[in-house]
C-alpha positions in Angstrom: -3.8 -1.0 12.2 -2.4 -3.2 15.0 -2.0 -6.7 13.8 -2.2 -8.7 17.0 -4.6 -10.9 18.8 -5.0 -8.0 21.6 -7.1 -5.9 19.1 -10.2 -7.8 19.9 -9.4 -8.4 23.6 -12.3 -9.5 25.7 -12.7 -11.3 29.0 -12.6 -15.1 28.1 -15.5 -17.0 27.6 -15.1 -19.5 30.8 -18.0 -21.7 29.4 -16.3 -22.4 26.1 -12.7 -23.4 27.8 -12.4 -27.1 28.2 -12.8 -28.2 31.8 -9.4 -30.1 31.5 -7.3 -27.5 30.5 -6.4 -25.1 33.3 -3.9 -23.1 32.0 -0.2 -23.2 30.3 2.0 -25.4 32.5 5.2 -24.6 30.7 6.9 -22.6 27.8 10.0 -24.5 26.1 12.1 -23.2 23.5 15.5 -24.0 22.0 18.4 -21.6 22.7 22.2 -21.4 21.8 23.2 -21.2 25.2 20.3 -22.3 27.4 22.0 -21.9 30.8 23.0 -18.3 30.2 19.4 -17.5 28.8 17.6 -19.0 31.6 19.8 -17.0 33.9 19.0 -13.8 32.0 15.1 -14.4 32.2 15.5 -15.2 36.1 17.8 -12.0 36.4 15.6 -9.6 34.5 12.1 -11.0 34.7 11.8 -13.3 38.0 11.5 -16.5 35.9 12.8 -19.4 37.9 15.7 -21.2 36.0 16.9 -24.6 37.5 19.2 -23.2 40.3 16.1 -21.3 41.5 13.7 -24.2 41.6 12.3 -24.4 38.0 8.6 -23.3 39.0 7.4 -19.8 38.4 4.3 -19.0 40.2 2.5 -16.4 38.3 -0.4 -14.1 39.1 -3.9 -15.2 37.8 -4.8 -13.0 34.9 -5.6 -13.0 31.2 -3.5 -15.2 28.7 -3.9 -14.8 24.9 -2.9 -17.8 23.0 -2.9 -16.8 19.1 -1.0 -18.4 16.3 -0.1 -15.9 13.8 -0.1 -16.2 10.0 3.4 -17.3 8.8 3.8 -14.0 6.9 2.8 -11.5 9.6 5.3 -8.9 10.3 4.5 -8.4 14.0 7.8 -9.9 14.8 10.6 -11.3 12.9 9.8 -14.1 10.5 12.8 -15.9 11.9 11.5 -16.1 15.4 8.8 -19.0 15.8 7.4 -17.4 18.9 7.1 -14.4 20.8 6.7 -14.2 24.6 4.3 -11.6 25.9 4.9 -10.8 29.5 1.9 -9.5 31.7 3.6 -6.7 33.7 2.7 -3.9 36.2 4.7 -0.6 36.3 5.8 -1.0 32.6 7.7 2.4 32.7 9.8 1.4 35.8 10.4 -2.1 34.4 11.8 -0.6 31.6 14.0 1.8 33.4 15.4 -1.2 35.1 15.9 -3.1 32.2 17.5 -0.5 30.2 20.0 0.5 33.3 20.9 -3.3 33.0 21.8 -2.9 29.4 18.9 -4.6 27.9 18.1 -3.8 24.5 14.7 -2.4 24.1 12.7 -0.9 21.2 11.9 2.7 21.4 8.6 2.2 20.0 5.7 2.4 22.7 2.2 1.6 22.3 -1.2 2.7 24.2 -4.4 1.0 23.5 -7.9 0.7 25.3 -6.8 -2.6 26.7 -3.3 -1.6 28.0 0.3 -0.4 27.3 2.8 -2.1 25.2 6.8 -2.0 24.9 9.3 -4.6 23.4 12.7 -5.6 24.5 15.2 -8.3 23.4 16.9 -11.1 25.1 20.6 -11.7 24.6 19.8 -14.5 21.5 17.6 -11.4 19.8 14.3 -13.0 20.7 11.6 -10.0 20.9 9.6 -10.0 24.1 6.4 -7.9 24.2 5.7 -6.4 27.4 1.8 -5.7 28.2 0.6 -3.6 30.9 -3.2 -4.3 31.1 -5.5 -1.6 31.9 -7.0 -1.4 35.2 
């Protein structure tokens, strides 16, 4: 059985969400070569870096925020976080990433709530790609 927060994916309960928090405003993490890694994310995913204005305007859509058990095997224990990117045309994106030499996991997963694939950034961080159904 899949050990992840998407297993029970349902539309968010808007009433339960704080009226003060409107979304995730940033994602910050340490890197061995932060400039090169920022450029890599900009080049491959269009996530703006300092040279491209910092702000990444995203499409509205579901976001899962889920701490995992420390001993979870869903991603490497040395990795403190895993970025999940909501994508469209996952197959087309994977072809572009592979043509650019981006390391990918050959595993693919289809679920009732979407399709999944995984790639790695140059520092070895596993990134989950999620194409929601619909």
